[in-house]
C-alpha positions as a Markdown table, in Angstrom:
| # | Residue | x | y | z |
|---|---|---|---|---|
| 1 | Met | 124.9 | 218.5 | 202.7 |
| 2 | Lys | 122.0 | 220.3 | 201.1 |
| 3 | Lys | 120.9 | 218.6 | 197.9 |
| 4 | Asp | 120.5 | 221.0 | 195.0 |
| 5 | Lys | 117.0 | 221.1 | 193.5 |
| 6 | Phe | 116.5 | 220.6 | 189.8 |
| 7 | Thr | 116.3 | 224.3 | 188.6 |
| 8 | Val | 114.4 | 224.8 | 185.3 |
| 9 | Val | 114.1 | 228.3 | 183.8 |
| 10 | Ser | 112.1 | 229.6 | 180.9 |
| 11 | Ser | 111.4 | 233.1 | 179.6 |
| 12 | Cys | 107.8 | 233.9 | 178.8 |
| 13 | Asn | 105.4 | 236.7 | 177.7 |
| 14 | Asp | 101.7 | 236.6 | 178.1 |
| 15 | Gly | 101.0 | 234.8 | 174.9 |
| 16 | Phe | 103.1 | 231.8 | 176.0 |
| 17 | Ala | 101.9 | 231.4 | 179.6 |
| 18 | Glu | 99.7 | 228.5 | 178.8 |
| 19 | His | 102.4 | 226.7 | 176.8 |
| 20 | Val | 105.2 | 227.0 | 179.3 |
| 21 | Ser | 102.7 | 225.6 | 181.9 |
| 22 | Ala | 102.3 | 222.6 | 179.7 |
| 23 | Leu | 106.0 | 222.2 | 179.5 |
| 24 | Phe | 106.4 | 222.3 | 183.3 |
| 25 | Val | 103.5 | 219.8 | 183.7 |
| 26 | Ser | 105.2 | 217.4 | 181.2 |
| 27 | Ile | 108.4 | 217.5 | 183.3 |
| 28 | Leu | 106.6 | 216.8 | 186.5 |
| 29 | Glu | 104.5 | 214.0 | 185.0 |
| 30 | Asn | 107.6 | 212.2 | 183.7 |
| 31 | Thr | 110.0 | 212.4 | 186.6 |
| 32 | Glu | 110.7 | 209.6 | 189.1 |
| 33 | His | 111.6 | 212.3 | 191.7 |
| 34 | Ser | 109.3 | 214.2 | 194.0 |
| 35 | Ala | 107.8 | 217.3 | 192.5 |
| 36 | Ala | 109.2 | 219.1 | 195.5 |
| 37 | Asp | 112.7 | 218.5 | 194.1 |
| 38 | Phe | 111.9 | 221.0 | 191.3 |
| 39 | Asp | 112.2 | 224.7 | 191.2 |
| 40 | Phe | 110.6 | 226.4 | 188.2 |
| 41 | Tyr | 111.4 | 230.0 | 187.3 |
| 42 | Val | 109.8 | 232.2 | 184.6 |
| 43 | Ile | 111.4 | 235.4 | 183.4 |
| 44 | Asp | 108.3 | 237.5 | 183.4 |
| 45 | Asp | 107.7 | 239.6 | 180.3 |
| 46 | Glu | 104.5 | 241.3 | 181.2 |
| 47 | Ile | 102.5 | 238.2 | 182.0 |
| 48 | Ser | 98.9 | 239.1 | 183.1 |
| 49 | Ile | 97.7 | 238.6 | 186.6 |
| 50 | Ala | 95.1 | 236.2 | 185.4 |
| 51 | Asn | 97.6 | 234.1 | 183.6 |
| 52 | Lys | 100.0 | 234.1 | 186.5 |
| 53 | Arg | 97.1 | 232.8 | 188.7 |
| 54 | Leu | 96.5 | 229.9 | 186.3 |
| 55 | Met | 100.2 | 229.1 | 186.1 |
| 56 | Arg | 100.4 | 229.0 | 189.9 |
| 57 | Glu | 97.3 | 226.8 | 190.1 |
| 58 | Thr | 98.9 | 224.4 | 187.6 |
| 59 | Ile | 102.1 | 224.0 | 189.6 |
| 60 | Lys | 100.3 | 224.0 | 193.0 |
| 61 | Glu | 98.6 | 220.7 | 192.0 |
| 62 | Tyr | 102.1 | 219.0 | 192.0 |
| 63 | Asp | 103.6 | 220.7 | 195.1 |
| 64 | Ala | 106.5 | 222.1 | 193.0 |
| 65 | Ala | 107.8 | 225.6 | 193.3 |
| 66 | Leu | 107.1 | 228.3 | 190.7 |
| 67 | His | 108.8 | 231.7 | 190.8 |
| 68 | Phe | 108.6 | 234.8 | 188.6 |
| 69 | Leu | 111.6 | 236.9 | 187.9 |
| 70 | Thr | 112.0 | 240.3 | 186.3 |
| 71 | Ile | 114.9 | 241.5 | 184.2 |
| 72 | Asp | 116.1 | 245.0 | 183.4 |
| 73 | Lys | 115.1 | 245.6 | 179.7 |
| 74 | Lys | 117.7 | 248.3 | 179.2 |
| 75 | Tyr | 120.3 | 245.6 | 178.7 |
| 76 | Phe | 118.5 | 244.5 | 175.5 |
| 77 | Ala | 118.0 | 247.9 | 173.9 |
| 78 | Asp | 120.2 | 246.7 | 171.0 |
| 79 | Ala | 118.4 | 243.4 | 170.5 |
| 80 | Val | 117.4 | 242.7 | 166.9 |
| 81 | Glu | 113.8 | 241.5 | 166.9 |
| 82 | Ser | 111.4 | 239.9 | 164.4 |
| 83 | Asp | 107.9 | 238.7 | 164.2 |
| 84 | Arg | 109.1 | 235.2 | 165.2 |
| 85 | Ile | 111.8 | 236.2 | 167.7 |
| 86 | Pro | 110.6 | 238.8 | 170.3 |
| 87 | Glu | 112.8 | 240.5 | 172.9 |
| 88 | Thr | 111.8 | 237.9 | 175.4 |
| 89 | Ala | 114.1 | 235.4 | 173.6 |
| 90 | Tyr | 117.1 | 237.4 | 174.6 |
| 91 | Tyr | 116.4 | 237.2 | 178.3 |
| 92 | Arg | 118.0 | 233.7 | 178.5 |
| 93 | Ile | 121.4 | 235.4 | 178.0 |
| 94 | Ala | 121.1 | 237.1 | 181.4 |
| 95 | Ile | 119.5 | 234.2 | 183.3 |
| 96 | Pro | 122.7 | 233.0 | 185.1 |
| 97 | Glu | 123.2 | 236.5 | 186.5 |
| 98 | Leu | 119.9 | 236.3 | 188.2 |
| 99 | Phe | 121.1 | 233.3 | 190.2 |
| 100 | Arg | 124.5 | 234.6 | 191.0 |
| 101 | Asp | 123.9 | 234.5 | 194.8 |
| 102 | Gln | 122.4 | 231.0 | 194.9 |
| 103 | Asp | 125.5 | 229.0 | 194.4 |
| 104 | Leu | 123.8 | 226.6 | 192.0 |
| 105 | Glu | 126.0 | 224.1 | 190.1 |
| 106 | Arg | 123.7 | 224.1 | 187.0 |
| 107 | Ile | 120.4 | 225.3 | 185.7 |
| 108 | Leu | 118.4 | 224.1 | 182.7 |
| 109 | Tyr | 117.0 | 226.7 | 180.3 |
| 110 | Leu | 114.1 | 225.5 | 178.1 |
| 111 | Asp | 112.1 | 227.3 | 175.5 |
| 112 | Cys | 108.4 | 227.6 | 176.0 |
| 113 | Asp | 107.6 | 225.6 | 172.9 |
| 114 | Met | 108.9 | 222.3 | 174.3 |
| 115 | Ile | 107.4 | 219.2 | 175.9 |
| 116 | Ala | 109.3 | 216.7 | 178.0 |
| 117 | Leu | 108.6 | 213.0 | 177.4 |
| 118 | Ala | 111.2 | 211.5 | 179.8 |
| 119 | Asp | 112.8 | 212.2 | 183.2 |
| 120 | Ile | 115.0 | 215.2 | 182.8 |
| 121 | Ser | 116.7 | 214.7 | 186.1 |
| 122 | Glu | 119.4 | 212.6 | 184.5 |
| 123 | Leu | 120.7 | 215.8 | 182.9 |
| 124 | Trp | 122.1 | 216.7 | 186.4 |
| 125 | Glu | 124.4 | 213.6 | 186.2 |
| 126 | Ile | 126.2 | 214.8 | 183.0 |
| 127 | Asp | 129.8 | 215.9 | 183.6 |
| 128 | Leu | 130.1 | 219.5 | 182.5 |
| 129 | Ser | 133.7 | 219.9 | 183.6 |
| 130 | Gly | 135.5 | 222.2 | 181.1 |
| 131 | Tyr | 132.3 | 223.2 | 179.3 |
| 132 | Thr | 130.2 | 226.4 | 179.7 |
| 133 | Leu | 127.0 | 224.5 | 178.7 |
| 134 | Ala | 125.6 | 221.4 | 177.2 |
| 135 | Ala | 123.3 | 221.7 | 174.2 |
| 136 | Val | 122.2 | 220.0 | 171.0 |
| 137 | Glu | 123.3 | 220.9 | 167.5 |
| 138 | Asp | 120.8 | 223.0 | 165.6 |
| 139 | Ala | 119.2 | 221.0 | 162.8 |
| 140 | Gly | 119.2 | 223.9 | 160.3 |
| 141 | Phe | 122.8 | 223.6 | 159.3 |
| 142 | His | 123.0 | 227.3 | 158.5 |
| 143 | His | 126.8 | 227.5 | 158.6 |
| 144 | Arg | 126.3 | 230.4 | 160.8 |
| 145 | Leu | 129.8 | 230.5 | 162.3 |
| 146 | Glu | 131.4 | 230.8 | 158.9 |
| 147 | Lys | 128.9 | 233.4 | 157.8 |
| 148 | Met | 129.6 | 235.5 | 161.0 |
| 149 | Glu | 133.3 | 235.0 | 160.3 |
| 150 | Ile | 134.0 | 233.4 | 163.6 |
| 151 | Ala | 137.4 | 231.8 | 164.0 |
| 152 | Cys | 136.7 | 228.4 | 165.6 |
| 153 | Asp | 138.0 | 224.9 | 165.9 |
| 154 | Ser | 134.6 | 223.4 | 165.2 |
| 155 | Thr | 131.8 | 224.9 | 163.1 |
| 156 | Lys | 129.1 | 223.1 | 165.0 |
| 157 | Tyr | 126.4 | 225.4 | 166.1 |
| 158 | Phe | 123.9 | 224.8 | 168.9 |
| 159 | Asn | 120.2 | 225.4 | 169.3 |
| 160 | Ser | 119.7 | 227.8 | 172.2 |
| 161 | Gly | 116.2 | 226.5 | 173.0 |
| 162 | Phe | 117.9 | 224.0 | 175.4 |
| 163 | Met | 120.9 | 225.0 | 177.5 |
| 164 | Leu | 122.2 | 223.0 | 180.4 |
| 165 | Ile | 124.3 | 225.8 | 182.0 |
| 166 | Asn | 127.5 | 225.3 | 184.0 |
| 167 | Met | 126.8 | 228.2 | 186.4 |
| 168 | Arg | 130.2 | 228.7 | 187.9 |
| 169 | Lys | 132.0 | 228.6 | 184.5 |
| 170 | Trp | 129.4 | 231.0 | 182.9 |
| 171 | Leu | 129.7 | 233.5 | 185.7 |
| 172 | Ser | 133.4 | 233.3 | 186.2 |
| 173 | Glu | 134.0 | 233.9 | 182.5 |
| 174 | Asn | 131.5 | 236.9 | 182.3 |
| 175 | Val | 129.6 | 235.2 | 179.5 |
| 176 | Thr | 126.5 | 237.4 | 179.8 |
| 177 | Asn | 128.3 | 240.7 | 179.3 |
| 178 | Arg | 130.4 | 239.2 | 176.5 |
| 179 | Val | 127.3 | 238.1 | 174.6 |
| 180 | Leu | 125.6 | 241.4 | 175.1 |
| 181 | Arg | 128.6 | 243.2 | 173.8 |
| 182 | Tyr | 128.6 | 241.1 | 170.7 |
| 183 | Ile | 125.0 | 242.0 | 170.2 |
| 184 | His | 125.8 | 245.7 | 170.6 |
| 185 | Asp | 128.8 | 245.5 | 168.2 |
| 186 | Asn | 127.3 | 243.2 | 165.5 |
| 187 | Pro | 123.6 | 243.8 | 165.0 |
| 188 | Asp | 124.0 | 243.2 | 161.3 |
| 189 | Lys | 125.3 | 239.7 | 161.8 |
| 190 | Leu | 122.4 | 238.4 | 164.0 |
| 191 | Lys | 120.2 | 236.6 | 161.5 |
| 192 | Phe | 119.2 | 234.1 | 164.3 |
| 193 | His | 119.2 | 236.7 | 167.0 |
| 194 | Asp | 120.3 | 235.5 | 170.5 |
| 195 | Gln | 121.3 | 232.1 | 169.2 |
| 196 | Asp | 123.9 | 233.6 | 166.8 |
| 197 | Ala | 125.3 | 235.8 | 169.6 |
| 198 | Leu | 125.6 | 232.9 | 172.1 |
| 199 | Asn | 127.3 | 230.7 | 169.5 |
| 200 | Ala | 129.6 | 233.5 | 168.5 |
| 201 | Ile | 130.9 | 233.6 | 172.1 |
| 202 | Leu | 130.6 | 230.0 | 173.2 |
| 203 | His | 131.8 | 228.1 | 170.1 |
| 204 | Asp | 134.2 | 225.3 | 171.1 |
| 205 | His | 133.0 | 225.6 | 174.7 |
| 206 | Trp | 129.8 | 223.6 | 174.7 |
| 207 | Leu | 129.3 | 219.9 | 175.2 |
| 208 | Gln | 127.2 | 218.3 | 172.4 |
| 209 | Leu | 124.3 | 216.1 | 173.5 |
| 210 | His | 122.3 | 213.6 | 171.7 |
| 211 | Pro | 119.5 | 215.2 | 169.6 |
| 212 | Lys | 116.9 | 213.3 | 171.6 |
| 213 | Trp | 117.3 | 216.0 | 174.3 |
| 214 | Asn | 116.2 | 218.7 | 171.9 |
| 215 | Ala | 114.3 | 216.9 | 169.2 |
| 216 | Gln | 113.5 | 219.8 | 166.9 |
| 217 | Ser | 110.6 | 219.7 | 164.6 |
| 218 | Tyr | 112.8 | 219.5 | 161.5 |
| 219 | Ile | 114.3 | 216.3 | 162.9 |
| 220 | Met | 111.0 | 214.7 | 164.0 |
| 221 | Lys | 109.2 | 215.6 | 160.7 |
| 222 | Arg | 112.2 | 214.3 | 158.6 |
| 223 | Glu | 112.5 | 217.8 | 157.0 |
| 224 | Val | 116.3 | 217.7 | 157.2 |
| 225 | Gln | 118.9 | 215.0 | 156.7 |
| 226 | His | 122.1 | 215.1 | 158.7 |
| 227 | Pro | 125.2 | 215.5 | 156.5 |
| 228 | Asp | 127.0 | 212.9 | 158.6 |
| 229 | Pro | 125.9 | 209.2 | 158.6 |
| 230 | Glu | 126.4 | 209.0 | 162.4 |
| 231 | Gly | 124.4 | 212.1 | 162.9 |
| 232 | Glu | 121.6 | 210.7 | 160.7 |
| 233 | Lys | 121.7 | 207.5 | 162.9 |
| 234 | Glu | 121.2 | 209.8 | 166.0 |
| 235 | Tyr | 118.2 | 211.5 | 164.2 |
| 236 | Phe | 116.6 | 208.1 | 163.7 |
| 237 | Gln | 117.2 | 207.3 | 167.4 |
| 238 | Ala | 115.7 | 210.7 | 168.4 |
| 239 | Arg | 112.6 | 210.1 | 166.4 |
| 240 | Arg | 112.1 | 206.7 | 168.1 |
| 241 | Asp | 112.8 | 207.9 | 171.6 |
| 242 | Pro | 112.7 | 211.7 | 172.0 |
| 243 | Lys | 113.4 | 213.0 | 175.5 |
| 244 | Ile | 112.3 | 216.6 | 174.9 |
| 245 | Leu | 110.3 | 217.6 | 171.9 |
| 246 | His | 111.0 | 221.1 | 170.5 |
| 247 | Tyr | 108.2 | 222.6 | 168.3 |
| 248 | Ser | 110.8 | 224.8 | 166.7 |
| 249 | Gly | 108.9 | 225.6 | 163.4 |
| 250 | His | 106.9 | 228.7 | 162.7 |
| 251 | Val | 103.6 | 226.9 | 163.2 |
| 252 | Lys | 103.1 | 225.6 | 166.8 |
| 253 | Pro | 101.0 | 222.7 | 168.1 |
| 254 | Trp | 98.4 | 225.1 | 169.5 |
| 255 | Asp | 97.9 | 226.6 | 166.0 |
| 256 | Pro | 95.0 | 225.3 | 163.9 |
| 257 | Glu | 97.4 | 224.9 | 160.9 |
| 258 | Phe | 99.6 | 222.4 | 162.8 |
| 259 | Thr | 98.6 | 219.0 | 161.4 |
| 260 | Ser | 101.5 | 216.8 | 162.5 |
| 261 | Ser | 100.8 | 213.9 | 164.8 |
| 262 | Leu | 103.3 | 215.5 | 167.2 |
| 263 | Lys | 100.4 | 217.7 | 168.3 |
| 264 | Lys | 99.1 | 215.0 | 170.6 |
| 265 | Tyr | 102.0 | 215.3 | 173.0 |
| 266 | Tyr | 101.4 | 219.0 | 173.6 |
| 267 | Glu | 97.7 | 218.5 | 174.0 |
| 268 | Glu | 98.2 | 215.7 | 176.5 |
| 269 | Tyr | 100.0 | 217.9 | 178.9 |
| 270 | Glu | 98.1 | 221.1 | 178.1 |
| 271 | Asp | 95.0 | 219.3 | 179.2 |
| 272 | Leu | 96.5 | 218.9 | 182.7 |
| 273 | Thr | 97.0 | 222.6 | 183.2 |
| 274 | Ala | 94.6 | 225.0 | 184.9 |
| 275 | Phe | 94.4 | 226.8 | 181.5 |
| 276 | Ser | 92.5 | 223.8 | 180.1 |
| 277 | Glu | 90.1 | 223.8 | 183.0 |
| 278 | Asp | 89.6 | 227.6 | 182.6 |
| 279 | Glu | 88.9 | 227.2 | 178.9 |
| 280 | Thr | 86.5 | 224.4 | 179.6 |
| 281 | Glu | 84.4 | 226.6 | 181.8 |
| 282 | Glu | 84.5 | 229.4 | 179.2 |
| 283 | Glu | 83.5 | 226.9 | 176.5 |
| 284 | Lys | 80.6 | 225.7 | 178.7 |
| 285 | Ser | 79.4 | 229.3 | 179.2 |
| 286 | Ser | 79.8 | 230.0 | 175.5 |
| 287 | Thr | 77.9 | 226.9 | 174.5 |
| 288 | Lys | 75.1 | 227.7 | 177.0 |
| 289 | Leu | 74.8 | 231.3 | 175.7 |
| 290 | Ser | 74.9 | 230.1 | 172.1 |
| 291 | Ser | 72.1 | 227.6 | 172.8 |
| 292 | Thr | 70.0 | 230.3 | 174.5 |
| 293 | Arg | 70.4 | 232.6 | 171.5 |
| 294 | Lys | 69.3 | 229.8 | 169.2 |
| 295 | Leu | 66.3 | 229.0 | 171.3 |
| 296 | Gly | 65.4 | 232.7 | 171.4 |
């Protein structure tokens, strides 16, 4: 029997090409499996040829597979965008449809602003029976389901930056089209964009994972306290042993204003990408030119 590969998908525009490359490197550096067991896919939102070359060079060093996919943007004509949330963020909604013919059991969607610190292959051992996806509760506690007036058994609301998707259940229940329809019919309710729409459709149908798998900045920086004592205990555990860091705040670790010690994890893996090598050459050229000008 053919063994399924670990399929990891992200959605990326040109500005995040370097950062998603750091994410992929962090996954490969922390796995006990062969890199050849991983298939990485990027939903391509106008990534430049130069950046695609650097992305391919990065993954080639590990002998893993990198694929670029395109998506029909007409399906997102109703998407509510903001400075922080571009149209690219909505593409995750349609990802399972792009793999409809591959008969995959599950795929893992990850945001570009994440770094893996552990072997993610164990996620493929989680029993997803009866669930459309597995995710981590959003640390914002925005009470979004109540505010969107969604009738639900549980008001828990997941962060869509990490989604372990049960492919057969998602596709058989036509989730993509249902979420897109919600976006079309309720643009005024989408304060948190695609995440609101996904929760509006998938409430009560997702498996809650430990926050260590999506250790959001608010958790790691102790900016929020969980309202439940057991949840606060899990936050403590996530800070001690995060599996995947999610730089979910407005300021990212590649921004000069980011001063948290969490920056070191991003820098460690970004240094292993071809982007870092490319920047080093540019810096050398810049330094040489600057010295020449000074001497002149």
